[in-house]
C-alpha positions as CSV (number, residue, x, y, z in Angstrom):
1,M,-51.6,40.7,-19.7
2,D,-52.7,42.2,-16.2
3,G,-53.6,45.4,-14.7
4,Y,-56.3,48.1,-16.6
5,E,-56.4,51.8,-17.9
6,F,-58.7,54.3,-18.5
7,K,-59.0,55.8,-22.3
8,T,-60.9,57.8,-24.1
9,V,-62.8,57.0,-27.1
10,D,-62.0,60.3,-29.8
11,K,-64.5,61.7,-31.7
12,N,-63.3,58.8,-34.9
13,G,-63.9,56.1,-32.5
14,R,-60.4,55.6,-32.0
15,V,-58.6,54.8,-28.7
16,A,-55.2,54.3,-27.3
17,I,-54.3,50.3,-26.0
18,P,-51.9,50.4,-23.4
19,A,-48.5,49.9,-25.0
20,D,-47.9,47.1,-22.7
21,F,-51.0,45.2,-24.1
22,R,-50.0,45.9,-27.5
23,K,-46.9,44.4,-27.2
24,E,-48.7,41.2,-26.2
25,L,-51.7,41.1,-28.6
26,G,-49.0,41.8,-31.7
27,D,-49.3,43.7,-34.8
28,E,-53.1,43.2,-34.9
29,F,-55.3,41.4,-33.1
30,V,-59.0,40.3,-33.2
31,I,-61.7,42.2,-31.1
32,T,-65.3,40.8,-30.9
33,L,-68.3,41.4,-28.3
34,S,-68.5,39.6,-25.2
35,G,-71.4,38.1,-22.9
36,E,-69.9,40.4,-19.9
37,H,-71.6,43.6,-21.4
38,C,-67.7,44.3,-23.1
39,I,-65.8,43.7,-26.0
40,K,-62.6,41.3,-25.9
41,G,-59.7,41.2,-27.4
42,Y,-57.4,38.6,-28.4
43,T,-54.3,37.7,-30.3
44,V,-55.0,36.3,-33.5
45,A,-53.0,33.0,-32.8
46,R,-56.0,33.0,-29.8
47,W,-58.6,34.0,-31.6
48,R,-57.7,31.1,-34.6
49,E,-57.6,28.9,-31.4
50,I,-61.0,29.4,-30.1
51,L,-62.1,28.8,-33.4
52,D,-60.7,25.6,-34.0
53,S,-62.4,25.3,-30.8
54,A,-66.0,25.8,-32.3
55,E,-65.5,24.0,-35.2
56,E,-64.6,21.2,-33.3
57,F,-67.7,20.7,-30.7
58,D,-69.8,21.3,-33.9
59,I,-71.0,25.1,-33.0
60,N,-71.6,27.2,-36.2
61,P,-68.5,29.6,-36.8
62,R,-70.4,32.4,-37.8
63,T,-71.8,33.1,-33.8
64,L,-68.3,34.4,-32.8
65,T,-67.7,36.1,-36.1
66,R,-70.4,38.0,-36.9
67,N,-69.2,40.6,-34.2
68,A,-65.8,39.7,-34.8
69,K,-63.0,42.2,-36.6
70,T,-59.4,42.7,-37.1
71,L,-57.5,45.6,-35.8
72,T,-54.3,47.0,-36.3
73,F,-52.9,49.9,-34.5
74,D,-51.8,53.1,-35.8
75,K,-48.2,55.1,-35.4
76,Q,-50.3,56.4,-32.2
77,G,-50.9,53.2,-31.0
78,R,-54.8,53.6,-31.6
79,V,-57.6,51.6,-32.9
80,T,-60.6,52.2,-34.3
81,L,-63.2,50.4,-32.8
82,P,-66.5,49.5,-35.2
83,E,-69.4,51.8,-34.4
84,N,-71.3,48.9,-34.1
85,L,-69.5,46.9,-31.0
86,L,-69.8,50.6,-29.2
87,E,-72.9,50.9,-29.5
88,K,-74.0,47.4,-28.5
89,R,-72.5,47.9,-25.8
90,G,-73.1,51.5,-24.9
91,L,-69.9,53.3,-25.6
92,G,-69.9,55.9,-27.7
93,V,-67.0,58.3,-29.0
94,D,-65.6,61.0,-26.2
95,R,-66.5,58.7,-23.4
96,E,-64.4,57.1,-21.0
97,V,-63.5,53.7,-21.8
98,A,-61.6,50.5,-18.6
99,I,-59.2,48.8,-21.2
100,V,-58.6,45.5,-18.7
101,G,-55.8,43.1,-19.1
102,V,-57.0,39.4,-18.2
103,V,-54.3,37.0,-18.8
104,S,-54.4,36.3,-22.1
105,Y,-57.1,38.8,-23.8
106,I,-58.2,41.7,-23.3
107,E,-61.3,43.8,-22.1
108,I,-63.0,46.8,-22.8
109,W,-65.5,48.1,-20.2
110,D,-67.5,51.4,-20.2
111,A,-65.7,53.2,-17.2
112,A,-68.1,53.6,-14.8
113,E,-69.8,50.3,-15.5
114,F,-66.0,49.1,-14.6
115,N,-66.2,51.6,-11.6
116,A,-69.5,50.2,-10.2
117,S,-67.7,46.3,-10.3
118,D,-65.3,47.6,-7.6
119,E,-68.4,47.1,-5.4
120,T,-68.6,43.7,-5.7
121,E,-64.2,43.2,-5.4
122,S,-65.4,42.3,-1.8
123,S,-67.4,39.0,-3.2
124,M,-64.7,38.2,-5.3
125,E,-62.2,35.3,-4.6
126,S,-58.8,36.1,-3.5
127,V,-55.9,35.1,-5.1
128,D,-55.4,32.9,-2.2
129,D,-58.9,31.1,-2.4
130,V,-58.1,30.0,-5.9
131,F,-55.0,28.8,-4.9
132,K,-56.5,26.5,-2.4
133,K,-59.5,25.5,-4.3
134,I,-57.1,24.5,-7.8
135,A,-55.2,22.6,-4.2
136,E,-57.9,21.1,-3.4
137,Q,-58.7,19.8,-6.8
138,K,-55.5,18.4,-7.4
139,R,-56.0,16.7,-4.3
140,Q,-59.5,14.6,-5.2
141,A,-58.0,14.2,-8.7
142,R,-55.2,12.0,-7.2
143,L,-57.6,10.3,-4.5
144,G,-60.1,9.6,-7.6
145,S,-57.3,8.0,-9.7
146,K,-55.6,5.9,-6.7
């Protein structure tokens, strides 16, 4: 998933998820709080992988599941965001949000906070920089294994 769209949370706490994101998320998906001051949404399969990894590393699954909620889409492609998650992330009804695709999950941000992050974009790494780092790490790994 990639890109982003701005949507409005309606008076009932519903927000329309972009069609291309819905297609990748499936009929239902799991949302939870993120440490990055947003709400993250995962496919059910990916969420199960995360929970399995937590158990593997002796992390109490309750720390992950306490704020998690499985959502399904209505006929208009909307989901109802739980009030407790909206409150914890400073979101609310009639607020604009940015729904962002991040490879294998989505993030739901307050639109103003998301827009403010554009100001720091110049300090972020470009795709070319990331590829250079990956290539260097692979080269180092090859040298280390010889």
